[in-house]
C-alpha positions as CSV (number, residue, x, y, z in Angstrom):
1,M,-27.9,5.8,111.8
2,R,-26.1,8.6,109.9
3,L,-22.7,6.9,110.6
4,S,-24.0,3.6,109.0
5,I,-25.4,5.3,105.9
6,L,-22.1,7.4,105.4
7,G,-20.1,4.2,105.8
8,A,-22.2,2.2,103.4
9,A,-22.0,5.0,100.8
10,C,-18.3,5.4,101.2
11,S,-17.8,1.7,100.9
12,L,-19.9,1.4,97.7
13,F,-18.0,4.4,96.1
14,I,-14.5,3.1,97.1
15,M,-15.3,-0.5,95.8
16,S,-16.4,0.9,92.5
17,L,-13.0,2.4,91.8
18,P,-10.7,0.6,89.4
19,T,-7.9,-1.4,91.1
20,Q,-4.2,-2.0,90.3
21,T,-3.3,-5.6,89.1
22,S,-0.3,-6.8,91.1
23,A,1.1,-10.2,91.8
24,Q,2.5,-9.0,95.3
25,V,0.5,-10.1,98.4
26,V,-0.8,-7.7,100.8
27,W,-0.7,-7.7,104.6
28,D,-4.0,-6.2,105.7
29,V,-6.4,-9.1,104.7
30,P,-7.9,-10.9,106.4
31,A,-8.2,-7.9,108.7
32,L,-8.8,-10.1,112.0
33,M,-9.9,-6.8,113.7
34,R,-12.8,-6.5,116.0
35,P,-13.7,-4.9,119.4
36,G,-11.8,-7.1,121.8
37,A,-9.5,-8.8,119.2
38,P,-7.5,-10.9,121.6
39,S,-4.0,-10.4,123.1
40,G,-1.3,-12.9,122.7
41,F,-0.2,-14.9,119.6
42,S,-2.5,-16.3,117.1
43,V,-1.3,-18.6,114.3
44,L,-3.4,-19.1,111.1
45,L,-3.3,-20.8,107.8
46,L,-3.6,-18.0,105.2
47,E,-4.8,-17.7,101.6
48,A,-3.3,-14.3,100.9
49,H,-4.5,-11.8,98.3
50,P,-4.0,-12.1,95.3
51,S,-2.7,-15.7,95.6
52,D,-4.8,-18.9,95.8
53,E,-2.0,-20.8,97.5
54,L,-1.9,-21.4,101.4
55,G,0.7,-19.6,103.5
56,V,1.0,-19.0,107.3
57,L,0.3,-15.9,109.3
58,A,1.3,-15.0,112.9
59,A,-0.3,-12.2,114.7
60,W,0.5,-10.6,118.2
61,R,-1.2,-8.3,120.5
62,R,-0.1,-7.0,123.9
63,S,-3.5,-6.1,124.8
64,P,-7.2,-6.7,123.4
65,A,-8.2,-4.3,120.7
66,P,-8.8,-1.3,120.7
67,V,-5.8,-0.9,123.2
68,G,-2.2,-0.9,122.0
69,L,-0.5,-2.0,118.9
70,G,-1.1,-5.3,116.8
71,L,1.7,-6.9,114.9
72,R,1.6,-9.6,112.1
73,G,3.9,-11.3,109.9
74,G,3.6,-14.2,107.4
75,L,4.9,-16.1,104.3
76,A,2.7,-16.9,101.2
77,E,3.0,-17.6,97.6
78,D,2.3,-14.7,95.3
79,S,0.2,-15.0,92.2
80,R,3.3,-15.8,90.2
81,G,4.1,-18.8,92.7
82,D,7.1,-17.1,94.3
83,L,7.5,-16.9,97.9
84,A,6.7,-13.5,99.5
85,G,6.7,-12.0,103.0
86,L,4.2,-9.8,104.6
87,F,4.6,-7.5,107.6
88,G,2.4,-4.9,109.3
89,A,1.3,-3.2,112.3
90,D,-2.2,-1.8,113.4
91,V,-3.7,0.7,115.8
92,S,-7.3,1.1,116.7
93,G,-9.7,3.1,118.8
94,S,-13.3,2.8,120.2
95,L,-16.3,4.6,118.6
96,G,-18.6,3.3,121.4
97,T,-21.5,0.8,121.3
98,L,-24.7,0.7,119.2
99,E,-28.1,0.2,120.7
100,G,-29.8,-3.2,119.9
101,A,-29.3,-6.9,120.4
102,G,-26.0,-7.6,122.3
103,D,-25.1,-3.9,122.3
104,P,-22.4,-4.3,119.6
105,G,-19.2,-2.4,119.8
106,V,-17.7,-0.2,117.0
107,I,-14.0,0.4,116.5
108,W,-11.9,2.2,113.9
109,W,-8.4,0.8,112.9
110,T,-5.5,1.8,110.7
111,G,-1.9,0.7,110.1
112,A,1.0,0.3,107.8
113,G,2.8,-2.7,106.3
114,L,4.5,-4.4,103.4
115,G,4.1,-7.2,101.0
116,V,7.7,-8.1,99.9
117,G,8.7,-10.5,97.1
118,D,9.9,-9.7,93.6
119,D,7.9,-6.5,94.1
120,V,7.1,-4.4,97.1
121,V,3.7,-2.9,97.9
122,I,3.2,-0.7,100.9
123,S,-0.4,-0.5,102.2
124,F,-2.1,1.9,104.6
125,P,-5.5,0.6,105.6
126,L,-8.3,2.4,107.3
127,G,-11.5,0.7,108.5
128,L,-14.6,0.4,110.7
129,V,-15.7,-2.7,112.5
130,I,-18.8,-3.8,114.4
131,G,-18.4,-6.8,116.8
132,W,-20.8,-8.8,119.0
133,E,-20.3,-11.2,121.9
134,A,-22.6,-14.0,122.9
135,R,-22.1,-16.9,125.4
136,E,-23.3,-20.4,125.0
137,E,-22.4,-22.6,128.0
138,S,-18.5,-22.7,128.0
139,I,-18.0,-21.2,124.5
140,T,-18.0,-17.5,123.7
141,F,-19.1,-16.5,120.2
142,M,-17.4,-13.2,118.8
143,P,-18.6,-12.4,115.2
144,Y,-17.8,-9.2,113.5
145,V,-18.3,-7.3,110.3
146,G,-16.6,-4.4,108.8
147,V,-15.3,-2.5,105.8
148,H,-11.8,-1.0,105.1
149,A,-10.1,0.8,102.3
150,S,-6.3,0.6,101.7
151,L,-3.9,2.9,100.0
152,D,-1.3,0.9,98.0
153,V,2.0,2.2,97.1
154,F,3.6,-0.2,94.5
155,T,7.3,-0.1,93.9
156,G,9.3,-1.6,91.1
157,P,8.5,-1.5,87.4
158,G,5.5,0.7,86.8
159,D,5.5,2.4,90.2
160,D,2.0,3.3,91.0
161,I,-0.4,4.4,93.9
162,D,-3.9,2.8,94.1
163,L,-7.0,2.7,96.4
164,D,-8.6,-0.7,97.1
165,A,-11.4,-1.8,99.5
166,S,-12.8,-5.0,101.0
167,V,-15.6,-6.1,103.3
168,D,-14.2,-7.9,106.4
169,L,-16.2,-10.8,108.1
170,G,-15.0,-13.1,110.9
171,L,-15.7,-15.1,114.0
172,D,-13.5,-15.8,117.0
173,M,-14.8,-18.7,119.3
174,G,-13.3,-18.7,122.9
175,F,-13.2,-21.7,125.1
176,G,-12.5,-21.9,128.9
177,S,-9.0,-23.0,128.5
178,D,-8.0,-19.5,126.8
179,L,-7.8,-21.4,123.5
180,M,-9.6,-19.4,120.8
181,V,-10.5,-20.6,117.2
182,R,-10.2,-17.6,114.7
183,F,-11.6,-17.3,111.4
184,G,-11.6,-14.2,109.0
185,V,-12.4,-13.5,105.4
186,A,-12.1,-10.6,103.1
187,V,-14.2,-10.1,100.0
188,G,-14.4,-7.3,97.4
189,G,-11.4,-5.6,96.0
190,R,-9.1,-7.9,98.2
191,D,-10.1,-11.5,98.6
192,A,-8.4,-13.5,101.4
193,L,-8.9,-16.2,104.0
194,G,-7.4,-17.0,107.3
195,I,-8.2,-19.7,109.9
196,G,-6.3,-20.7,113.0
197,V,-6.0,-20.4,116.8
198,R,-5.0,-17.9,119.5
199,L,-2.6,-19.9,121.6
200,P,-3.3,-20.1,125.4
201,G,-1.0,-18.5,127.7
């Protein structure tokens, strides 16, 4: 209970801070992080922050979170319409389970990455995620909700450092063939959307 109250208070405080206006895409949204985030390759269509145009994102994990390292890379248009790349790596750890329906798991995660285009923004996120798992016949539903703050270092004209935050929501749906449909959204200081699949194998 104390952890949830502290997390909510920190989230409200962070999201009330002023944010830097930048055209450059960032790598950490949608977060796609949850207890048990799948190993292997995921490929998603991406609406990156701060652009409204579609891009593509590829993510890879050797082991399900919170074990090991996660990598991602993608291409998207920035808010000026120029093509930009995004690259990042994440690590995570378990904070145990909460008592209640489904005994949800809790993890922390952090990482580092780049958004590279006409400008460069280096982002260092830190977040908490709660995730559940429920099975209905041959489909497994894995919803999650979290919050993360990101320290952004902007390079180029007007170098700056900024703190931003978002609420992370998502749903993974697993099928017996190892195919998994993945959906993630970020709202708040960083708005982004991703939808795609974890490839079998």
